[in-house]
C-alpha positions as CSV (number, residue, x, y, z in Angstrom):
1,M,23.7,19.2,29.4
2,A,20.4,17.5,28.4
3,S,18.6,20.8,28.2
4,R,21.4,22.3,26.0
5,V,21.2,19.3,23.6
6,L,17.4,19.5,23.3
7,S,17.6,23.2,22.7
8,A,20.0,22.6,19.9
9,L,17.9,19.9,18.4
10,S,14.8,22.2,18.4
11,G,16.8,24.8,16.5
12,L,17.2,22.3,13.6
13,R,13.6,22.4,12.6
14,S,13.8,23.6,9.0
15,V,10.5,25.3,8.6
16,R,9.3,28.3,10.5
17,A,5.6,29.0,11.5
18,V,5.0,31.8,9.0
19,P,1.4,32.9,8.6
20,S,0.1,32.3,5.1
21,L,-3.2,32.0,3.2
22,A,-2.7,28.2,3.3
23,A,-2.8,28.3,7.1
24,T,-6.5,28.6,6.9
25,M,-6.8,25.6,4.5
26,S,-9.1,22.8,5.5
27,T,-9.6,23.7,9.1
28,T,-11.9,21.8,11.4
29,T,-14.6,24.5,10.9
30,T,-15.2,23.1,7.4
31,Q,-15.3,19.5,8.5
32,E,-18.2,17.8,10.0
33,L,-16.7,15.9,13.0
34,I,-18.1,12.5,14.0
35,P,-19.4,11.7,17.5
36,G,-17.3,9.2,19.3
37,Y,-14.1,10.3,17.5
38,S,-12.8,13.0,19.8
39,Y,-9.1,13.7,19.6
40,D,-6.9,16.7,20.6
41,T,-4.4,16.4,17.6
42,L,-6.7,14.8,15.0
43,A,-9.9,15.9,13.3
44,I,-12.1,13.0,12.1
45,S,-14.8,13.4,9.4
46,Q,-16.8,11.3,7.0
47,P,-16.6,12.8,3.5
48,S,-18.6,9.9,1.9
49,Q,-20.4,6.7,2.8
50,H,-18.0,4.2,4.6
51,V,-15.1,6.6,4.1
52,F,-13.5,8.3,7.1
53,Q,-11.0,11.1,6.9
54,V,-8.3,11.6,9.5
55,N,-6.6,15.0,9.5
56,I,-3.6,15.9,11.5
57,N,-4.8,18.9,13.3
58,R,-2.0,21.0,14.9
59,P,-1.8,23.7,12.2
60,K,-0.4,26.3,14.5
61,N,2.5,24.0,15.3
62,L,3.0,22.9,11.6
63,N,1.4,19.6,12.6
64,A,4.5,18.6,14.6
65,M,4.0,15.2,16.2
66,N,3.7,15.7,20.0
67,K,3.1,13.0,22.6
68,A,-0.6,13.3,22.3
69,F,-0.4,12.7,18.5
70,W,1.7,9.6,18.9
71,R,-0.9,8.1,21.2
72,E,-3.9,9.3,19.3
73,I,-2.8,8.2,15.8
74,R,-2.6,4.6,17.1
75,E,-5.9,4.9,18.9
76,V,-7.8,6.3,16.0
77,F,-6.6,3.6,13.5
78,E,-7.4,0.9,16.0
79,Q,-10.9,2.4,16.4
80,L,-11.4,2.7,12.7
81,G,-10.2,-0.8,12.2
82,A,-13.0,-2.0,14.5
83,D,-15.7,0.3,13.2
84,S,-17.9,-1.6,10.7
85,E,-19.1,1.6,9.2
86,C,-15.6,2.3,8.0
87,R,-14.3,0.6,4.8
88,A,-11.5,3.1,3.8
89,V,-9.6,5.9,5.4
90,V,-8.1,9.1,4.0
91,L,-5.1,10.5,5.9
92,A,-4.6,14.2,5.3
93,A,-3.6,17.3,7.3
94,N,-5.0,20.7,8.2
95,G,-2.9,23.9,7.8
96,R,0.0,24.9,5.5
97,M,1.9,21.6,5.5
98,F,1.4,17.9,6.1
99,T,3.8,17.7,9.0
100,A,7.1,19.2,10.3
101,G,7.9,15.8,11.9
102,I,8.5,15.0,15.5
103,D,7.9,17.8,18.0
104,L,11.3,18.0,19.6
105,S,10.1,20.3,22.3
106,E,8.3,17.5,24.0
107,M,11.2,15.0,24.0
108,A,12.7,16.2,27.2
109,D,12.0,12.9,29.0
110,I,13.9,10.9,26.4
111,G,16.7,13.5,26.3
112,G,17.0,13.5,30.1
113,M,17.2,9.7,30.1
114,V,19.8,9.5,27.4
115,M,21.9,12.3,28.8
116,G,21.7,11.1,32.4
117,D,24.5,9.5,34.4
118,D,22.9,6.1,34.8
119,D,24.6,3.0,33.4
120,V,24.3,2.8,29.6
121,A,22.7,-0.7,29.7
122,R,20.0,0.5,32.1
123,K,19.4,3.7,30.1
124,A,19.0,1.6,27.0
125,R,16.5,-0.7,28.7
126,G,14.4,2.4,29.5
127,V,14.6,3.8,26.0
128,M,13.7,0.6,24.2
129,P,10.0,0.5,25.2
130,I,9.6,4.1,24.2
131,I,10.9,3.5,20.7
132,A,8.7,0.4,20.4
133,A,5.7,2.5,21.4
134,Y,6.4,5.0,18.7
135,Q,6.8,2.3,16.2
136,A,3.5,0.7,17.1
137,S,1.8,4.1,16.6
138,F,2.6,4.0,12.8
139,T,2.3,0.3,12.4
140,A,-1.3,0.8,13.5
141,L,-2.0,2.1,9.9
142,E,-0.6,-1.1,8.5
143,K,-2.5,-3.3,11.0
144,C,-5.8,-1.5,10.3
145,P,-7.7,-3.8,8.0
146,K,-9.2,-0.9,6.1
147,P,-7.1,0.6,3.2
148,V,-5.4,3.9,4.1
149,V,-4.9,6.6,1.5
150,A,-2.4,9.3,2.5
151,A,-2.9,12.7,0.9
152,V,0.3,14.8,1.4
153,H,0.6,18.5,0.7
154,S,3.6,20.8,1.1
155,A,6.2,19.5,3.5
156,C,6.4,16.0,4.8
157,I,9.4,15.9,7.1
158,G,11.0,13.2,9.2
159,G,8.3,11.3,11.1
160,G,5.9,12.3,8.3
161,V,7.8,10.0,5.9
162,D,7.6,7.2,8.4
163,L,3.9,7.8,8.8
164,I,3.0,7.7,5.1
165,C,5.2,4.7,4.4
166,A,2.7,2.7,6.6
167,A,-0.2,3.8,4.4
168,D,-1.5,1.7,1.5
169,I,-1.8,4.4,-1.2
170,R,0.0,7.7,-1.3
171,Y,-1.1,10.8,-3.3
172,C,0.5,14.3,-3.1
173,S,0.0,17.8,-4.3
174,D,2.3,19.4,-6.8
175,D,4.0,21.5,-4.1
176,A,4.8,18.5,-1.9
177,W,8.2,17.6,-0.8
178,F,9.6,14.8,1.4
179,Q,12.6,14.7,3.7
180,V,14.1,11.8,5.7
181,K,15.4,14.4,8.2
182,E,16.6,12.2,11.1
183,V,20.4,12.4,10.3
184,D,20.2,16.1,10.7
185,V,19.2,15.7,14.4
186,G,21.9,13.0,15.0
187,L,19.8,9.8,14.8
188,A,18.7,7.1,12.4
189,A,15.0,7.0,11.5
190,D,13.6,4.3,13.7
191,V,9.8,4.2,13.2
192,G,9.5,2.7,9.8
193,T,11.1,4.6,7.0
194,L,14.3,2.5,6.8
195,Q,12.2,-0.7,6.8
196,R,9.3,0.2,4.5
197,L,10.6,2.8,2.1
198,P,13.1,0.4,0.3
199,K,10.2,-2.0,-0.4
200,I,8.0,0.9,-1.6
201,V,10.4,2.4,-4.1
202,G,12.5,-0.7,-4.9
203,N,15.6,1.4,-5.2
204,E,18.2,0.8,-2.4
205,S,20.6,3.4,-3.8
206,L,17.9,6.1,-3.7
207,V,16.8,5.2,-0.2
208,R,20.3,5.3,1.1
209,E,20.9,8.7,-0.6
210,L,17.8,10.1,1.0
211,A,18.5,8.6,4.4
212,F,22.2,9.6,4.5
213,S,22.0,13.1,3.1
214,A,18.5,14.3,4.4
215,R,18.0,16.0,1.0
216,K,14.5,17.0,-0.1
217,M,12.7,14.9,-2.7
218,Y,10.0,16.9,-4.6
219,S,6.7,15.6,-6.0
220,A,7.9,14.8,-9.5
221,E,10.7,12.6,-8.2
222,A,8.4,11.0,-5.6
223,L,6.0,10.0,-8.5
224,K,8.9,8.8,-10.6
225,C,10.3,6.5,-7.9
226,G,6.9,5.2,-6.8
227,L,6.6,6.8,-3.4
228,V,3.3,8.3,-4.6
229,S,1.1,7.1,-7.4
230,R,-0.6,10.4,-8.3
231,I,0.1,14.2,-8.2
232,F,-2.6,16.8,-8.0
233,P,-2.3,20.5,-8.7
234,N,-3.4,21.8,-5.3
235,Y,-4.7,20.8,-1.9
236,E,-8.4,20.8,-2.8
237,S,-8.0,18.5,-5.8
238,L,-5.6,16.3,-3.8
239,V,-8.1,15.6,-1.0
240,S,-10.9,15.3,-3.5
241,G,-8.9,12.7,-5.4
242,A,-8.0,10.8,-2.3
243,V,-11.7,10.7,-1.2
244,E,-12.7,9.6,-4.7
245,I,-10.4,6.6,-4.7
246,A,-11.4,5.8,-1.1
247,T,-15.1,5.9,-2.1
248,T,-14.4,3.5,-4.9
249,I,-12.6,1.2,-2.6
250,A,-15.4,1.4,0.0
251,S,-18.0,0.4,-2.7
252,K,-16.3,-3.0,-3.2
253,S,-16.7,-6.1,-1.1
254,P,-15.1,-5.4,2.3
255,V,-14.3,-9.0,2.6
256,A,-12.4,-8.9,-0.7
257,V,-10.6,-5.6,0.0
258,Q,-9.5,-6.4,3.5
259,T,-8.4,-9.9,2.5
260,S,-6.4,-8.3,-0.3
261,K,-4.7,-5.9,2.1
262,A,-3.7,-8.7,4.5
263,A,-2.4,-10.8,1.6
264,L,-0.3,-7.9,0.2
265,I,1.3,-7.1,3.5
266,H,2.1,-10.8,4.1
267,A,3.5,-11.2,0.6
268,R,5.9,-8.2,1.1
269,D,7.6,-9.9,4.0
270,H,7.5,-13.6,2.8
271,S,8.5,-15.7,-0.2
272,V,6.2,-16.1,-3.2
273,Q,5.3,-19.7,-2.1
274,E,4.6,-18.6,1.4
275,G,2.3,-15.8,0.1
276,L,0.5,-18.3,-2.1
277,D,-0.1,-20.6,0.8
278,Y,-1.3,-17.7,3.0
279,I,-3.9,-16.5,0.4
280,A,-5.0,-20.1,-0.1
281,T,-5.6,-20.4,3.6
282,L,-7.5,-17.1,3.7
283,N,-9.6,-17.8,0.7
284,M,-10.7,-21.2,1.7
285,M,-12.7,-19.3,4.2
286,M,-13.4,-16.0,2.4
287,L,-14.7,-17.6,-0.8
288,Q,-17.6,-18.9,1.3
289,S,-18.7,-15.3,2.1
290,E,-22.0,-14.0,0.8
291,D,-20.0,-11.2,-0.9
292,L,-18.9,-13.5,-3.7
293,R,-22.5,-14.4,-4.5
294,L,-23.7,-10.8,-4.3
295,A,-21.0,-9.6,-6.6
296,A,-21.6,-12.3,-9.2
297,M,-25.4,-11.6,-9.2
298,A,-24.8,-7.8,-9.5
299,A,-22.4,-8.4,-12.4
300,M,-25.0,-10.5,-14.2
301,S,-27.8,-8.0,-13.6
302,K,-25.6,-5.0,-14.2
303,E,-26.6,-3.5,-10.8
304,K,-24.5,-2.2,-8.0
305,P,-24.1,-4.7,-5.2
306,T,-24.8,-3.8,-1.6
307,F,-22.5,-5.5,0.9
308,S,-23.1,-6.1,4.6
309,K,-21.0,-4.5,7.3
310,L,-17.7,-6.2,8.3
């Protein structure tokens, strides 16, 4: 029974692996990989000073999210969060699309557990930590103190939407489209879309429409509703634009930028007064940083400040 269900689910993947010129786009051969950042499903490069680029790197599988990906996406953002050389991150993808979503072919263990004959309460107890682990994989982007700029090209399906909702800034190419696909495989999105997307776009009606219908949302609508803040004509200009804004961010005080990210995330989930109290508590420490003095001196001398690692 479980094998038949999983086979049916796999058949619902809406995009076939058809070879195209875009399949050769931005492969790891054109990226200078960084020692110490070795992953099976991700390619890590450093396109500019203090800017790291994380590319989903399963192009032959349409960047479908297998078990290794779920583990590695959390590991890499934890590693980048602790790396003082990193001040901003670009999240992109190799191949013809951003991601086809979760790789259902590797979900046999969950399917076997759910479709098994054990007591429902005991099965649920086993599934709960698996879901929590998947959630933590994408929350790692949010917990990373460095700003994350997502650069989405072509299809961003299912788990891809969950992933980019945890980023700080989202750009896309003109050919990009987004799909909250989970209802088509008989489940509710459970790793961030339903929690983060309403707060990103500020339109409950639209979010419910997307989540209930699984319809595609194209780049123009994504820009209009606020899911993305910029659209670029093609993949190359998209990645270039993402690296450019990340480089600008990386040139600022890391104390100021990282404190701003922490305050914005806190404010999203708390009242205005709680947010004010939180930033007051943060800044009673952070205002004593040397970065404030360096930035002020640079402004007066009209020179570019140089900030210490953080």
